[in-house]
PDB file of the backbone (N, CA, C, O) and the ligand in Angstrom, with CONECT records:
HET     ZN  A 101       1
ATOM      1  N   MET A   1       0.835  -1.203   0.000  1.00  0.00           N
ATOM      2  CA  MET A   1       0.000   0.000   0.000  1.00  0.00           C
ATOM      3  C   MET A   1       0.875   1.261   0.000  1.00  0.00           C
ATOM      4  O   MET A   1       1.846   1.378   0.747  1.00  0.00           O
ATOM      5  N   LYS A   2       0.491   2.178  -0.857  1.00  0.00           N
ATOM      6  CA  LYS A   2       1.251   3.430  -0.971  1.00  0.00           C
ATOM      7  C   LYS A   2       0.314   4.600  -0.715  1.00  0.00           C
ATOM      8  O   LYS A   2      -0.890   4.503  -0.955  1.00  0.00           O
ATOM      9  N   GLU A   3       0.863   5.698  -0.233  1.00  0.00           N
ATOM     10  CA  GLU A   3       0.030   6.866  -0.012  1.00  0.00           C
ATOM     11  C   GLU A   3       0.023   7.739  -1.252  1.00  0.00           C
ATOM     12  O   GLU A   3       1.065   8.184  -1.732  1.00  0.00           O
ATOM     13  N   CYS A   4      -1.187   7.974  -1.760  1.00  0.00           N
ATOM     14  CA  CYS A   4      -1.355   8.819  -2.932  1.00  0.00           C
ATOM     15  C   CYS A   4      -1.125  10.279  -2.545  1.00  0.00           C
ATOM     16  O   CYS A   4      -1.631  10.747  -1.526  1.00  0.00           O
ATOM     17  N   ILE A   5      -0.360  10.988  -3.364  1.00  0.00           N
ATOM     18  CA  ILE A   5      -0.049  12.389  -3.040  1.00  0.00           C
ATOM     19  C   ILE A   5      -1.219  13.319  -3.316  1.00  0.00           C
ATOM     20  O   ILE A   5      -1.248  14.447  -2.825  1.00  0.00           O
ATOM     21  N   VAL A   6      -2.190  12.846  -4.105  1.00  0.00           N
ATOM     22  CA  VAL A   6      -3.333  13.683  -4.462  1.00  0.00           C
ATOM     23  C   VAL A   6      -4.449  13.574  -3.422  1.00  0.00           C
ATOM     24  O   VAL A   6      -4.847  14.576  -2.827  1.00  0.00           O
ATOM     25  N   CYS A   7      -4.952  12.356  -3.203  1.00  0.00           N
ATOM     26  CA  CYS A   7      -6.055  12.188  -2.249  1.00  0.00           C
ATOM     27  C   CYS A   7      -5.554  11.819  -0.855  1.00  0.00           C
ATOM     28  O   CYS A   7      -6.331  11.768   0.098  1.00  0.00           O
ATOM     29  N   GLU A   8      -4.259  11.565  -0.744  1.00  0.00           N
ATOM     30  CA  GLU A   8      -3.614  11.237   0.529  1.00  0.00           C
ATOM     31  C   GLU A   8      -4.206  10.012   1.207  1.00  0.00           C
ATOM     32  O   GLU A   8      -4.254   9.917   2.433  1.00  0.00           O
ATOM     33  N   GLU A   9      -4.657   9.078   0.378  1.00  0.00           N
ATOM     34  CA  GLU A   9      -5.187   7.828   0.895  1.00  0.00           C
ATOM     35  C   GLU A   9      -4.263   6.689   0.489  1.00  0.00           C
ATOM     36  O   GLU A   9      -3.540   6.770  -0.504  1.00  0.00           O
ATOM     37  N   GLU A  10      -4.306   5.639   1.275  1.00  0.00           N
ATOM     38  CA  GLU A  10      -3.476   4.486   0.967  1.00  0.00           C
ATOM     39  C   GLU A  10      -4.147   3.645  -0.100  1.00  0.00           C
ATOM     40  O   GLU A  10      -5.269   3.173   0.082  1.00  0.00           O
ATOM     41  N   LYS A  11      -3.456   3.462  -1.210  1.00  0.00           N
ATOM     42  CA  LYS A  11      -4.018   2.697  -2.318  1.00  0.00           C
ATOM     43  C   LYS A  11      -3.028   1.650  -2.803  1.00  0.00           C
ATOM     44  O   LYS A  11      -1.811   1.785  -2.676  1.00  0.00           O
ATOM     45  N   LYS A  12      -3.620   0.593  -3.368  1.00  0.00           N
ATOM     46  CA  LYS A  12      -2.794  -0.498  -3.863  1.00  0.00           C
ATOM     47  C   LYS A  12      -2.316  -0.231  -5.286  1.00  0.00           C
ATOM     48  O   LYS A  12      -1.150  -0.445  -5.616  1.00  0.00           O
ATOM     49  N   GLU A  13      -3.250   0.244  -6.129  1.00  0.00           N
ATOM     50  CA  GLU A  13      -2.935   0.455  -7.537  1.00  0.00           C
ATOM     51  C   GLU A  13      -2.696   1.917  -7.852  1.00  0.00           C
ATOM     52  O   GLU A  13      -3.354   2.809  -7.316  1.00  0.00           O
ATOM     53  N   GLY A  14      -1.737   2.137  -8.735  1.00  0.00           N
ATOM     54  CA  GLY A  14      -1.455   3.504  -9.131  1.00  0.00           C
ATOM     55  C   GLY A  14      -0.180   3.596  -9.930  1.00  0.00           C
ATOM     56  O   GLY A  14       0.375   2.586 -10.363  1.00  0.00           O
ATOM     57  N   MET A  15       0.277   4.817 -10.120  1.00  0.00           N
ATOM     58  CA  MET A  15       1.507   5.010 -10.881  1.00  0.00           C
ATOM     59  C   MET A  15       2.386   6.032 -10.190  1.00  0.00           C
ATOM     60  O   MET A  15       1.969   6.702  -9.245  1.00  0.00           O
ATOM     61  N   TYR A  16       3.613   6.138 -10.679  1.00  0.00           N
ATOM     62  CA  TYR A  16       4.556   7.081 -10.098  1.00  0.00           C
ATOM     63  C   TYR A  16       4.796   8.257 -11.039  1.00  0.00           C
ATOM     64  O   TYR A  16       5.084   8.075 -12.222  1.00  0.00           O
ATOM     65  N   ILE A  17       4.674   9.452 -10.498  1.00  0.00           N
ATOM     66  CA  ILE A  17       5.022  10.660 -11.242  1.00  0.00           C
ATOM     67  C   ILE A  17       6.159  11.296 -10.467  1.00  0.00           C
ATOM     68  O   ILE A  17       5.987  11.707  -9.319  1.00  0.00           O
ATOM     69  N   CYS A  18       7.316  11.375 -11.096  1.00  0.00           N
ATOM     70  CA  CYS A  18       8.503  11.906 -10.427  1.00  0.00           C
ATOM     71  C   CYS A  18       8.703  11.233  -9.067  1.00  0.00           C
ATOM     72  O   CYS A  18       8.923  11.903  -8.059  1.00  0.00           O
ATOM     73  N   SER A  19       8.626   9.938  -9.055  1.00  0.00           N
ATOM     74  CA  SER A  19       8.826   9.099  -7.874  1.00  0.00           C
ATOM     75  C   SER A  19       7.799   9.297  -6.772  1.00  0.00           C
ATOM     76  O   SER A  19       7.973   8.791  -5.663  1.00  0.00           O
ATOM     77  N   SER A  20       6.728  10.031  -7.066  1.00  0.00           N
ATOM     78  CA  SER A  20       5.649  10.150  -6.103  1.00  0.00           C
ATOM     79  C   SER A  20       4.454   9.340  -6.586  1.00  0.00           C
ATOM     80  O   SER A  20       4.155   9.290  -7.779  1.00  0.00           O
ATOM     81  N   PHE A  21       3.784   8.713  -5.637  1.00  0.00           N
ATOM     82  CA  PHE A  21       2.698   7.817  -5.985  1.00  0.00           C
ATOM     83  C   PHE A  21       1.380   8.547  -6.182  1.00  0.00           C
ATOM     84  O   PHE A  21       0.969   9.371  -5.366  1.00  0.00           O
ATOM     85  N   VAL A  22       0.727   8.215  -7.305  1.00  0.00           N
ATOM     86  CA  VAL A  22      -0.619   8.731  -7.577  1.00  0.00           C
ATOM     87  C   VAL A  22      -1.500   7.517  -7.831  1.00  0.00           C
ATOM     88  O   VAL A  22      -1.193   6.695  -8.695  1.00  0.00           O
ATOM     89  N   CYS A  23      -2.588   7.399  -7.087  1.00  0.00           N
ATOM     90  CA  CYS A  23      -3.435   6.218  -7.220  1.00  0.00           C
ATOM     91  C   CYS A  23      -4.184   6.207  -8.546  1.00  0.00           C
ATOM     92  O   CYS A  23      -4.286   7.218  -9.241  1.00  0.00           O
ATOM     93  N   LYS A  24      -4.698   5.036  -8.866  1.00  0.00           N
ATOM     94  CA  LYS A  24      -5.382   4.830 -10.138  1.00  0.00           C
ATOM     95  C   LYS A  24      -6.558   5.786 -10.305  1.00  0.00           C
ATOM     96  O   LYS A  24      -6.755   6.352 -11.380  1.00  0.00           O
ATOM     97  N   GLU A  25      -7.324   5.960  -9.261  1.00  0.00           N
ATOM     98  CA  GLU A  25      -8.494   6.833  -9.316  1.00  0.00           C
ATOM     99  C   GLU A  25      -8.100   8.275  -9.629  1.00  0.00           C
ATOM    100  O   GLU A  25      -8.704   8.925 -10.482  1.00  0.00           O
ATOM    101  N   CYS A  26      -7.089   8.758  -8.933  1.00  0.00           N
ATOM    102  CA  CYS A  26      -6.647  10.138  -9.144  1.00  0.00           C
ATOM    103  C   CYS A  26      -6.006  10.294 -10.513  1.00  0.00           C
ATOM    104  O   CYS A  26      -6.152  11.330 -11.162  1.00  0.00           O
ATOM    105  N   GLU A  27      -5.304   9.271 -10.942  1.00  0.00           N
ATOM    106  CA  GLU A  27      -4.677   9.313 -12.259  1.00  0.00           C
ATOM    107  C   GLU A  27      -5.750   9.402 -13.332  1.00  0.00           C
ATOM    108  O   GLU A  27      -5.641  10.198 -14.265  1.00  0.00           O
ATOM    109  N   GLN A  28      -6.779   8.588 -13.197  1.00  0.00           N
ATOM    110  CA  GLN A  28      -7.897   8.614 -14.143  1.00  0.00           C
ATOM    111  C   GLN A  28      -8.572   9.977 -14.141  1.00  0.00           C
ATOM    112  O   GLN A  28      -8.909  10.522 -15.192  1.00  0.00           O
ATOM    113  N   GLU A  29      -8.764  10.514 -12.948  1.00  0.00           N
ATOM    114  CA  GLU A  29      -9.397  11.815 -12.800  1.00  0.00           C
ATOM    115  C   GLU A  29      -8.569  12.906 -13.481  1.00  0.00           C
ATOM    116  O   GLU A  29      -9.097  13.813 -14.125  1.00  0.00           O
ATOM    117  N   MET A  30      -7.275  12.782 -13.316  1.00  0.00           N
ATOM    118  CA  MET A  30      -6.352  13.748 -13.903  1.00  0.00           C
ATOM    119  C   MET A  30      -6.419  13.701 -15.420  1.00  0.00           C
ATOM    120  O   MET A  30      -6.456  14.728 -16.098  1.00  0.00           O
ATOM    121  N   VAL A  31      -6.435  12.479 -15.929  1.00  0.00           N
ATOM    122  CA  VAL A  31      -6.484  12.268 -17.377  1.00  0.00           C
ATOM    123  C   VAL A  31      -7.790  12.824 -17.961  1.00  0.00           C
ATOM    124  O   VAL A  31      -7.812  13.368 -19.066  1.00  0.00           O
ATOM    125  N   ASN A  32      -8.864  12.675 -17.199  1.00  0.00           N
ATOM    126  CA  ASN A  32     -10.171  13.103 -17.679  1.00  0.00           C
ATOM    127  C   ASN A  32     -10.514  14.548 -17.349  1.00  0.00           C
ATOM    128  O   ASN A  32     -11.609  15.015 -17.665  1.00  0.00           O
ATOM    129  N   THR A  33      -9.600  15.247 -16.726  1.00  0.00           N
ATOM    130  CA  THR A  33      -9.865  16.631 -16.344  1.00  0.00           C
ATOM    131  C   THR A  33      -9.287  17.594 -17.372  1.00  0.00           C
ATOM    132  O   THR A  33      -8.123  17.490 -17.758  1.00  0.00           O
ATOM    133  N   GLU A  34     -10.110  18.521 -17.801  1.00  0.00           N
ATOM    134  CA  GLU A  34      -9.648  19.520 -18.772  1.00  0.00           C
ATOM    135  C   GLU A  34      -8.751  20.540 -18.065  1.00  0.00           C
ATOM    136  O   GLU A  34      -8.994  20.884 -16.908  1.00  0.00           O
ATOM    137  N   PRO A  35      -7.714  21.024 -18.760  1.00  0.00           N
ATOM    138  CA  PRO A  35      -6.788  21.989 -18.145  1.00  0.00           C
ATOM    139  C   PRO A  35      -7.466  23.251 -17.623  1.00  0.00           C
ATOM    140  O   PRO A  35      -6.967  23.882 -16.691  1.00  0.00           O
ATOM    141  N   GLU A  36      -8.583  23.618 -18.207  1.00  0.00           N
ATOM    142  CA  GLU A  36      -9.281  24.841 -17.776  1.00  0.00           C
ATOM    143  C   GLU A  36      -9.971  24.652 -16.430  1.00  0.00           C
ATOM    144  O   GLU A  36     -10.233  25.616 -15.711  1.00  0.00           O
ATOM    145  N   GLU A  37     -10.254  23.430 -16.110  1.00  0.00           N
ATOM    146  CA  GLU A  37     -10.973  23.159 -14.874  1.00  0.00           C
ATOM    147  C   GLU A  37     -10.107  23.413 -13.640  1.00  0.00           C
ATOM    148  O   GLU A  37      -8.905  23.148 -13.622  1.00  0.00           O
ATOM    149  N   SER A  38     -10.759  23.926 -12.636  1.00  0.00           N
ATOM    150  CA  SER A  38     -10.031  24.261 -11.408  1.00  0.00           C
ATOM    151  C   SER A  38      -9.446  23.023 -10.742  1.00  0.00           C
ATOM    152  O   SER A  38      -8.426  23.094 -10.056  1.00  0.00           O
ATOM    153  N   LYS A  39     -10.102  21.896 -10.953  1.00  0.00           N
ATOM    154  CA  LYS A  39      -9.624  20.648 -10.384  1.00  0.00           C
ATOM    155  C   LYS A  39      -8.229  20.312 -10.903  1.00  0.00           C
ATOM    156  O   LYS A  39      -7.368  19.839 -10.161  1.00  0.00           O
ATOM    157  N   TYR A  40      -8.030  20.563 -12.174  1.00  0.00           N
ATOM    158  CA  TYR A  40      -6.731  20.308 -12.801  1.00  0.00           C
ATOM    159  C   TYR A  40      -5.667  21.169 -12.143  1.00  0.00           C
ATOM    160  O   TYR A  40      -4.548  20.719 -11.898  1.00  0.00           O
ATOM    161  N   LYS A  41      -6.030  22.416 -11.859  1.00  0.00           N
ATOM    162  CA  LYS A  41      -5.080  23.322 -11.207  1.00  0.00           C
ATOM    163  C   LYS A  41      -4.726  22.818  -9.812  1.00  0.00           C
ATOM    164  O   LYS A  41      -3.599  22.976  -9.342  1.00  0.00           O
ATOM    165  N   GLU A  42      -5.707  22.215  -9.168  1.00  0.00           N
ATOM    166  CA  GLU A  42      -5.456  21.631  -7.849  1.00  0.00           C
ATOM    167  C   GLU A  42      -4.433  20.503  -7.940  1.00  0.00           C
ATOM    168  O   GLU A  42      -3.536  20.379  -7.106  1.00  0.00           O
ATOM    169  N   PHE A  43      -4.594  19.688  -8.972  1.00  0.00           N
ATOM    170  CA  PHE A  43      -3.651  18.594  -9.189  1.00  0.00           C
ATOM    171  C   PHE A  43      -2.248  19.140  -9.402  1.00  0.00           C
ATOM    172  O   PHE A  43      -1.282  18.668  -8.803  1.00  0.00           O
ATOM    173  N   VAL A  44      -2.158  20.133 -10.260  1.00  0.00           N
ATOM    174  CA  VAL A  44      -0.863  20.721 -10.577  1.00  0.00           C
ATOM    175  C   VAL A  44      -0.224  21.292  -9.322  1.00  0.00           C
ATOM    176  O   VAL A  44       0.975  21.140  -9.088  1.00  0.00           O
ATOM    177  N   LYS A  45      -1.049  21.951  -8.521  1.00  0.00           N
ATOM    178  CA  LYS A  45      -0.556  22.537  -7.266  1.00  0.00           C
ATOM    179  C   LYS A  45       0.017  21.457  -6.360  1.00  0.00           C
ATOM    180  O   LYS A  45       1.080  21.625  -5.764  1.00  0.00           O
ATOM    181  N   LYS A  46      -0.709  20.340  -6.266  1.00  0.00           N
ATOM    182  CA  LYS A  46      -0.243  19.244  -5.421  1.00  0.00           C
ATOM    183  C   LYS A  46       1.034  18.644  -5.976  1.00  0.00           C
ATOM    184  O   LYS A  46       1.956  18.310  -5.232  1.00  0.00           O
ATOM    185  N   LEU A  47       1.074  18.513  -7.294  1.00  0.00           N
ATOM    186  CA  LEU A  47       2.256  17.915  -7.910  1.00  0.00           C
ATOM    187  C   LEU A  47       3.475  18.816  -7.758  1.00  0.00           C
ATOM    188  O   LEU A  47       4.608  18.335  -7.716  1.00  0.00           O
ATOM    189  N   ARG A  48       3.245  20.105  -7.676  1.00  0.00           N
ATOM    190  CA  ARG A  48       4.370  21.045  -7.520  1.00  0.00           C
ATOM    191  C   ARG A  48       5.015  20.941  -6.149  1.00  0.00           C
ATOM    192  O   ARG A  48       6.147  21.380  -5.943  1.00  0.00           O
ATOM    193  N   LYS A  49       4.270  20.349  -5.205  1.00  0.00           N
ATOM    194  CA  LYS A  49       4.823  20.178  -3.863  1.00  0.00           C
ATOM    195  C   LYS A  49       5.883  19.087  -3.839  1.00  0.00           C
ATOM    196  O   LYS A  49       6.683  18.996  -2.909  1.00  0.00           O
ATOM    197  N   ILE A  50       5.872  18.266  -4.876  1.00  0.00           N
ATOM    198  CA  ILE A  50       6.843  17.187  -4.978  1.00  0.00           C
ATOM    199  C   ILE A  50       8.236  17.793  -5.149  1.00  0.00           C
ATOM    200  O   ILE A  50       8.423  18.816  -5.808  1.00  0.00           O
ATOM    201  N   ARG A  51       9.180  17.132  -4.542  1.00  0.00           N
ATOM    202  CA  ARG A  51      10.561  17.632  -4.571  1.00  0.00           C
ATOM    203  C   ARG A  51      11.055  17.914  -5.993  1.00  0.00           C
ATOM    204  O   ARG A  51      11.625  18.969  -6.271  1.00  0.00           O
ATOM    205  N   LYS A  52      10.825  16.956  -6.874  1.00  0.00           N
ATOM    206  CA  LYS A  52      11.312  17.112  -8.248  1.00  0.00           C
ATOM    207  C   LYS A  52      10.314  17.898  -9.096  1.00  0.00           C
ATOM    208  O   LYS A  52       9.121  17.909  -8.792  1.00  0.00           O
ATOM    209  N   PRO A  53      10.786  18.551 -10.150  1.00  0.00           N
ATOM    210  CA  PRO A  53       9.863  19.319 -11.007  1.00  0.00           C
ATOM    211  C   PRO A  53       8.778  18.419 -11.590  1.00  0.00           C
ATOM    212  O   PRO A  53       9.040  17.270 -11.947  1.00  0.00           O
ATOM    213  N   SER A  54       7.588  18.935 -11.682  1.00  0.00           N
ATOM    214  CA  SER A  54       6.484  18.107 -12.145  1.00  0.00           C
ATOM    215  C   SER A  54       6.464  18.004 -13.668  1.00  0.00           C
ATOM    216  O   SER A  54       6.997  18.859 -14.375  1.00  0.00           O
ATOM    217  N   VAL A  55       5.851  16.960 -14.140  1.00  0.00           N
ATOM    218  CA  VAL A  55       5.743  16.734 -15.580  1.00  0.00           C
ATOM    219  C   VAL A  55       4.699  17.651 -16.196  1.00  0.00           C
ATOM    220  O   VAL A  55       4.586  17.734 -17.419  1.00  0.00           O
ATOM    221  N   PHE A  56       3.928  18.345 -15.347  1.00  0.00           N
ATOM    222  CA  PHE A  56       2.843  19.187 -15.833  1.00  0.00           C
ATOM    223  C   PHE A  56       3.224  20.657 -15.905  1.00  0.00           C
ATOM    224  O   PHE A  56       2.390  21.492 -16.254  1.00  0.00           O
ATOM    225  N   SER A  57       4.445  20.981 -15.588  1.00  0.00           N
ATOM    226  CA  SER A  57       4.830  22.385 -15.569  1.00  0.00           C
ATOM    227  C   SER A  57       4.993  22.962 -16.966  1.00  0.00           C
ATOM    228  O   SER A  57       5.316  24.140 -17.114  1.00  0.00           O
TER     229      SER A  57
HETATM  230 ZN    ZN A 101      -5.488   9.289  -5.023  1.00  0.00          ZN2+
END
């Protein structure tokens, strides 16, 4: 079990973005979210907290 950096819940399935874990649900949500949506900006904000530069910058 890994802690997702987006929803901060422990999940089994997911992927790594810059060595940080993002669960399957959040990843799907991210993929399905339009850049104009505020939710997407929230994701980007969370990803920017990661030590390494985010892939979304
Ligand atoms: Zn999540």
